[in-house]
Backbone atoms as SQL, in Angstrom:
CREATE TABLE atoms (id INTEGER PRIMARY KEY, chain TEXT, resi INTEGER, resn TEXT, atom TEXT, x REAL, y REAL, z REAL);
INSERT INTO atoms VALUES
  (1, 'A', 1, 'MET', 'N', 20.760, 3.391, -0.056),
  (2, 'A', 1, 'MET', 'CA', 20.356, 3.078, -1.410),
  (3, 'A', 1, 'MET', 'C', 19.929, 4.347, -2.128),
  (4, 'A', 2, 'GLU', 'N', 20.108, 4.338, -3.404),
  (5, 'A', 2, 'GLU', 'CA', 19.741, 5.483, -4.220),
  (6, 'A', 2, 'GLU', 'C', 18.231, 5.485, -4.482),
  (7, 'A', 3, 'GLN', 'N', 17.627, 6.668, -4.459),
  (8, 'A', 3, 'GLN', 'CA', 16.189, 6.781, -4.670),
  (9, 'A', 3, 'GLN', 'C', 15.832, 6.446, -6.113),
  (10, 'A', 4, 'ASN', 'N', 14.754, 5.660, -6.293),
  (11, 'A', 4, 'ASN', 'CA', 14.310, 5.319, -7.638),
  (12, 'A', 4, 'ASN', 'C', 12.789, 5.348, -7.771),
  (13, 'A', 5, 'VAL', 'N', 12.109, 5.946, -6.794),
  (14, 'A', 5, 'VAL', 'CA', 10.652, 6.073, -6.830),
  (15, 'A', 5, 'VAL', 'C', 10.310, 7.547, -6.705),
  (16, 'A', 6, 'GLY', 'N', 9.523, 8.051, -7.633),
  (17, 'A', 6, 'GLY', 'CA', 9.144, 9.453, -7.578),
  (18, 'A', 6, 'GLY', 'C', 7.899, 9.715, -8.395),
  (19, 'A', 7, 'GLY', 'N', 7.440, 10.930, -8.362),
  (20, 'A', 7, 'GLY', 'CA', 6.315, 11.373, -9.173),
  (21, 'A', 7, 'GLY', 'C', 5.027, 10.627, -8.887),
  (22, 'A', 8, 'LEU', 'N', 4.352, 10.259, -9.966),
  (23, 'A', 8, 'LEU', 'CA', 3.069, 9.571, -9.871),
  (24, 'A', 8, 'LEU', 'C', 3.212, 8.214, -9.196),
  (25, 'A', 9, 'ASP', 'N', 4.322, 7.542, -9.424),
  (26, 'A', 9, 'ASP', 'CA', 4.592, 6.246, -8.794),
  (27, 'A', 9, 'ASP', 'C', 4.581, 6.378, -7.274),
  (28, 'A', 10, 'ARG', 'N', 5.241, 7.380, -6.763),
  (29, 'A', 10, 'ARG', 'CA', 5.297, 7.603, -5.312),
  (30, 'A', 10, 'ARG', 'C', 3.916, 7.955, -4.758),
  (31, 'A', 11, 'THR', 'N', 3.205, 8.819, -5.451),
  (32, 'A', 11, 'THR', 'CA', 1.867, 9.213, -5.017),
  (33, 'A', 11, 'THR', 'C', 0.931, 8.013, -4.970),
  (34, 'A', 12, 'ALA', 'N', 0.989, 7.176, -6.001),
  (35, 'A', 12, 'ALA', 'CA', 0.140, 5.984, -6.036),
  (36, 'A', 12, 'ALA', 'C', 0.464, 5.046, -4.883),
  (37, 'A', 13, 'ARG', 'N', 1.739, 4.883, -4.574),
  (38, 'A', 13, 'ARG', 'CA', 2.135, 4.018, -3.460),
  (39, 'A', 13, 'ARG', 'C', 1.660, 4.584, -2.124),
  (40, 'A', 14, 'LEU', 'N', 1.757, 5.902, -1.961),
  (41, 'A', 14, 'LEU', 'CA', 1.350, 6.533, -0.702),
  (42, 'A', 14, 'LEU', 'C', -0.164, 6.571, -0.521),
  (43, 'A', 15, 'VAL', 'N', -0.910, 6.427, -1.609),
  (44, 'A', 15, 'VAL', 'CA', -2.368, 6.364, -1.512),
  (45, 'A', 15, 'VAL', 'C', -2.818, 4.906, -1.358),
  (46, 'A', 16, 'ALA', 'N', -2.308, 4.024, -2.211),
  (47, 'A', 16, 'ALA', 'CA', -2.737, 2.619, -2.196),
  (48, 'A', 16, 'ALA', 'C', -2.225, 1.874, -0.969),
  (49, 'A', 17, 'GLY', 'N', -1.037, 2.218, -0.489),
  (50, 'A', 17, 'GLY', 'CA', -0.456, 1.514, 0.643),
  (51, 'A', 17, 'GLY', 'C', -1.323, 1.531, 1.888),
  (52, 'A', 18, 'PRO', 'N', -1.674, 2.706, 2.390),
  (53, 'A', 18, 'PRO', 'CA', -2.523, 2.745, 3.590),
  (54, 'A', 18, 'PRO', 'C', -3.899, 2.105, 3.374),
  (55, 'A', 19, 'ILE', 'N', -4.445, 2.248, 2.160),
  (56, 'A', 19, 'ILE', 'CA', -5.752, 1.642, 1.879),
  (57, 'A', 19, 'ILE', 'C', -5.654, 0.118, 1.963),
  (58, 'A', 20, 'LEU', 'N', -4.650, -0.453, 1.319),
  (59, 'A', 20, 'LEU', 'CA', -4.477, -1.906, 1.374),
  (60, 'A', 20, 'LEU', 'C', -4.177, -2.382, 2.794),
  (61, 'A', 21, 'LEU', 'N', -3.402, -1.606, 3.521),
  (62, 'A', 21, 'LEU', 'CA', -3.097, -1.956, 4.898),
  (63, 'A', 21, 'LEU', 'C', -4.373, -1.989, 5.746),
  (64, 'A', 22, 'LEU', 'N', -5.236, -1.009, 5.571),
  (65, 'A', 22, 'LEU', 'CA', -6.508, -0.985, 6.303),
  (66, 'A', 22, 'LEU', 'C', -7.428, -2.123, 5.880),
  (67, 'A', 23, 'VAL', 'N', -7.441, -2.448, 4.604),
  (68, 'A', 23, 'VAL', 'CA', -8.240, -3.584, 4.127),
  (69, 'A', 23, 'VAL', 'C', -7.746, -4.870, 4.774),
  (70, 'A', 24, 'GLY', 'N', -6.429, -5.025, 4.846),
  (71, 'A', 24, 'GLY', 'CA', -5.866, -6.209, 5.484),
  (72, 'A', 24, 'GLY', 'C', -6.230, -6.305, 6.953),
  (73, 'A', 25, 'ILE', 'N', -6.145, -5.190, 7.650),
  (74, 'A', 25, 'ILE', 'CA', -6.504, -5.170, 9.077),
  (75, 'A', 25, 'ILE', 'C', -7.996, -5.471, 9.255),
  (76, 'A', 26, 'ALA', 'N', -8.825, -4.900, 8.389),
  (77, 'A', 26, 'ALA', 'CA', -10.263, -5.146, 8.466),
  (78, 'A', 26, 'ALA', 'C', -10.588, -6.608, 8.184),
  (79, 'A', 27, 'ALA', 'N', -9.850, -7.235, 7.292),
  (80, 'A', 27, 'ALA', 'CA', -10.074, -8.654, 7.004),
  (81, 'A', 27, 'ALA', 'C', -9.695, -9.507, 8.212),
  (82, 'A', 28, 'PHE', 'N', -8.594, -9.155, 8.892),
  (83, 'A', 28, 'PHE', 'CA', -8.202, -9.889, 10.104),
  (84, 'A', 28, 'PHE', 'C', -9.228, -9.725, 11.218),
  (85, 'A', 29, 'ALA', 'N', -9.821, -8.543, 11.308),
  (86, 'A', 29, 'ALA', 'CA', -10.829, -8.276, 12.332),
  (87, 'A', 29, 'ALA', 'C', -12.202, -8.793, 11.918),
  (88, 'A', 30, 'GLU', 'N', -12.260, -9.448, 10.764),
  (89, 'A', 30, 'GLU', 'CA', -13.491, -10.012, 10.210),
  (90, 'A', 30, 'GLU', 'C', -14.565, -8.958, 9.949),
  (91, 'A', 31, 'LEU', 'N', -14.122, -7.749, 9.659),
  (92, 'A', 31, 'LEU', 'CA', -15.051, -6.692, 9.263),
  (93, 'A', 31, 'LEU', 'C', -15.334, -6.763, 7.761),
  (94, 'A', 32, 'LEU', 'N', -14.433, -7.396, 7.024),
  (95, 'A', 32, 'LEU', 'CA', -14.609, -7.646, 5.599),
  (96, 'A', 32, 'LEU', 'C', -14.513, -9.150, 5.367),
  (97, 'A', 33, 'PRO', 'N', -15.402, -9.701, 4.558),
  (98, 'A', 33, 'PRO', 'CA', -15.403, -11.154, 4.340),
  (99, 'A', 33, 'PRO', 'C', -14.391, -11.581, 3.273),
  (100, 'A', 34, 'LEU', 'N', -13.122, -11.298, 3.474),
  (101, 'A', 34, 'LEU', 'CA', -12.102, -11.630, 2.491),
  (102, 'A', 34, 'LEU', 'C', -11.284, -12.860, 2.871),
  (103, 'A', 35, 'GLY', 'N', -11.285, -13.205, 4.128),
  (104, 'A', 35, 'GLY', 'CA', -10.469, -14.313, 4.596),
  (105, 'A', 35, 'GLY', 'C', -9.115, -13.821, 5.075),
  (106, 'A', 36, 'THR', 'N', -8.477, -14.632, 5.884),
  (107, 'A', 36, 'THR', 'CA', -7.216, -14.211, 6.481),
  (108, 'A', 36, 'THR', 'C', -6.061, -14.225, 5.477),
  (109, 'A', 37, 'THR', 'N', -6.101, -15.119, 4.502),
  (110, 'A', 37, 'THR', 'CA', -5.019, -15.164, 3.507),
  (111, 'A', 37, 'THR', 'C', -5.002, -13.901, 2.665),
  (112, 'A', 38, 'VAL', 'N', -6.147, -13.518, 2.170),
  (113, 'A', 38, 'VAL', 'CA', -6.245, -12.293, 1.366),
  (114, 'A', 38, 'VAL', 'C', -5.946, -11.078, 2.239),
  (115, 'A', 39, 'GLY', 'N', -6.392, -11.097, 3.469),
  (116, 'A', 39, 'GLY', 'CA', -6.116, -10.005, 4.393),
  (117, 'A', 39, 'GLY', 'C', -4.634, -9.855, 4.657),
  (118, 'A', 40, 'ALA', 'N', -3.956, -10.985, 4.867),
  (119, 'A', 40, 'ALA', 'CA', -2.510, -10.942, 5.104),
  (120, 'A', 40, 'ALA', 'C', -1.787, -10.425, 3.883),
  (121, 'A', 41, 'LEU', 'N', -2.174, -10.880, 2.715),
  (122, 'A', 41, 'LEU', 'CA', -1.541, -10.427, 1.477),
  (123, 'A', 41, 'LEU', 'C', -1.751, -8.929, 1.271),
  (124, 'A', 42, 'ALA', 'N', -2.971, -8.461, 1.502),
  (125, 'A', 42, 'ALA', 'CA', -3.271, -7.034, 1.352),
  (126, 'A', 42, 'ALA', 'C', -2.464, -6.201, 2.339),
  (127, 'A', 43, 'ALA', 'N', -2.348, -6.684, 3.574),
  (128, 'A', 43, 'ALA', 'CA', -1.600, -5.947, 4.592),
  (129, 'A', 43, 'ALA', 'C', -0.113, -5.874, 4.246),
  (130, 'A', 44, 'VAL', 'N', 0.447, -6.969, 3.791),
  (131, 'A', 44, 'VAL', 'CA', 1.876, -6.987, 3.438),
  (132, 'A', 44, 'VAL', 'C', 2.141, -6.080, 2.239),
  (133, 'A', 45, 'VAL', 'N', 1.333, -6.198, 1.199),
  (134, 'A', 45, 'VAL', 'CA', 1.525, -5.353, 0.013),
  (135, 'A', 45, 'VAL', 'C', 1.330, -3.883, 0.379),
  (136, 'A', 46, 'GLY', 'N', 0.332, -3.590, 1.193),
  (137, 'A', 46, 'GLY', 'CA', 0.098, -2.214, 1.628),
  (138, 'A', 46, 'GLY', 'C', 1.270, -1.656, 2.403),
  (139, 'A', 47, 'LEU', 'N', 1.837, -2.476, 3.289),
  (140, 'A', 47, 'LEU', 'CA', 2.990, -2.037, 4.071),
  (141, 'A', 47, 'LEU', 'C', 4.206, -1.799, 3.179),
  (142, 'A', 48, 'VAL', 'N', 4.422, -2.687, 2.217),
  (143, 'A', 48, 'VAL', 'CA', 5.543, -2.520, 1.278),
  (144, 'A', 48, 'VAL', 'C', 5.352, -1.252, 0.452),
  (145, 'A', 49, 'PHE', 'N', 4.144, -1.027, -0.051),
  (146, 'A', 49, 'PHE', 'CA', 3.871, 0.197, -0.821),
  (147, 'A', 49, 'PHE', 'C', 4.125, 1.439, 0.027),
  (148, 'A', 50, 'LEU', 'N', 3.660, 1.422, 1.264),
  (149, 'A', 50, 'LEU', 'CA', 3.827, 2.574, 2.140),
  (150, 'A', 50, 'LEU', 'C', 5.306, 2.844, 2.413),
  (151, 'A', 51, 'VAL', 'N', 6.057, 1.819, 2.736),
  (152, 'A', 51, 'VAL', 'CA', 7.481, 1.994, 3.046),
  (153, 'A', 51, 'VAL', 'C', 8.256, 2.444, 1.813),
  (154, 'A', 52, 'THR', 'N', 7.982, 1.835, 0.662),
  (155, 'A', 52, 'THR', 'CA', 8.716, 2.234, -0.546),
  (156, 'A', 52, 'THR', 'C', 8.332, 3.644, -0.990),
  (157, 'A', 53, 'GLY', 'N', 7.094, 4.048, -0.743),
  (158, 'A', 53, 'GLY', 'CA', 6.690, 5.415, -1.060),
  (159, 'A', 53, 'GLY', 'C', 7.354, 6.433, -0.156),
  (160, 'A', 54, 'LEU', 'N', 7.485, 6.088, 1.122),
  (161, 'A', 54, 'LEU', 'CA', 8.117, 7.006, 2.072),
  (162, 'A', 54, 'LEU', 'C', 9.628, 7.092, 1.888),
  (163, 'A', 55, 'THR', 'N', 10.267, 5.955, 1.630),
  (164, 'A', 55, 'THR', 'CA', 11.727, 5.950, 1.489),
  (165, 'A', 55, 'THR', 'C', 12.181, 6.287, 0.074),
  (166, 'A', 56, 'ARG', 'N', 11.264, 6.227, -0.877),
  (167, 'A', 56, 'ARG', 'CA', 11.539, 6.498, -2.292),
  (168, 'A', 56, 'ARG', 'C', 12.531, 5.514, -2.897),
  (169, 'A', 57, 'THR', 'N', 12.626, 4.331, -2.324),
  (170, 'A', 57, 'THR', 'CA', 13.472, 3.282, -2.889),
  (171, 'A', 57, 'THR', 'C', 12.678, 1.988, -2.977),
  (172, 'A', 58, 'CYS', 'N', 12.839, 1.269, -4.082),
  (173, 'A', 58, 'CYS', 'CA', 12.145, 0.007, -4.291),
  (174, 'A', 58, 'CYS', 'C', 13.143, -0.987, -4.884),
  (175, 'A', 59, 'ILE', 'N', 13.316, -2.087, -4.191),
  (176, 'A', 59, 'ILE', 'CA', 14.270, -3.099, -4.655),
  (177, 'A', 59, 'ILE', 'C', 13.811, -3.704, -5.970),
  (178, 'A', 60, 'LEU', 'N', 12.510, -3.944, -6.126),
  (179, 'A', 60, 'LEU', 'CA', 12.009, -4.514, -7.376),
  (180, 'A', 60, 'LEU', 'C', 12.255, -3.567, -8.550),
  (181, 'A', 61, 'ASN', 'N', 12.042, -2.269, -8.342),
  (182, 'A', 61, 'ASN', 'CA', 12.355, -1.301, -9.398),
  (183, 'A', 61, 'ASN', 'C', 13.835, -1.370, -9.773),
  (184, 'A', 62, 'ARG', 'N', 14.689, -1.491, -8.767),
  (185, 'A', 62, 'ARG', 'CA', 16.124, -1.553, -9.020),
  (186, 'A', 62, 'ARG', 'C', 16.479, -2.795, -9.827),
  (187, 'A', 63, 'LEU', 'N', 15.897, -3.930, -9.464),
  (188, 'A', 63, 'LEU', 'CA', 16.174, -5.173, -10.182),
  (189, 'A', 63, 'LEU', 'C', 15.695, -5.123, -11.631),
  (190, 'A', 64, 'LEU', 'N', 14.592, -4.423, -11.857),
  (191, 'A', 64, 'LEU', 'CA', 14.046, -4.310, -13.214),
  (192, 'A', 64, 'LEU', 'C', 14.607, -3.133, -14.004),
  (193, 'A', 65, 'GLY', 'N', 15.445, -2.319, -13.348),
  (194, 'A', 65, 'GLY', 'CA', 16.048, -1.166, -14.014),
  (195, 'A', 65, 'GLY', 'C', 15.093, -0.004, -14.209),
  (196, 'A', 66, 'ILE', 'N', 14.088, 0.103, -13.360),
  (197, 'A', 66, 'ILE', 'CA', 13.078, 1.162, -13.458),
  (198, 'A', 66, 'ILE', 'C', 13.453, 2.276, -12.495),
  (199, 'A', 67, 'ASP', 'N', 13.425, 3.514, -12.981),
  (200, 'A', 67, 'ASP', 'CA', 13.692, 4.685, -12.152),
  (201, 'A', 67, 'ASP', 'C', 12.679, 5.757, -12.493),
  (202, 'A', 68, 'THR', 'N', 11.748, 6.037, -11.580),
  (203, 'A', 68, 'THR', 'CA', 10.714, 7.040, -11.840),
  (204, 'A', 68, 'THR', 'C', 10.998, 8.359, -11.131),
  (205, 'A', 69, 'SER', 'N', 12.138, 8.458, -10.472),
  (206, 'A', 69, 'SER', 'CA', 12.461, 9.703, -9.768),
  (207, 'A', 69, 'SER', 'C', 13.163, 10.683, -10.687),
  (208, 'A', 70, 'ARG', 'N', 12.975, 11.957, -10.376),
  (209, 'A', 70, 'ARG', 'CA', 13.663, 13.007, -11.128),
  (210, 'A', 70, 'ARG', 'C', 14.952, 13.345, -10.422),
  (211, 'A', 71, 'ARG', 'N', 15.960, 13.602, -11.154),
  (212, 'A', 71, 'ARG', 'CA', 17.242, 13.976, -10.527),
  (213, 'A', 71, 'ARG', 'C', 17.634, 15.349, -10.933);
């Protein structure tokens, strides 16, 4: 797939992704009183952000016609 994530978008994903992933894990371990549903959602979104930031491709961006990468 062609890269469509770059710049500030990529940086935000690489920062927010691991944070959300850790929040999700902490919720599952009952270290944060968020509940398992919110923890699962945070973990999934964090993982998606991390993967899309690392691969620089986002299917949702492609569907919406958004391209933040420089060519």
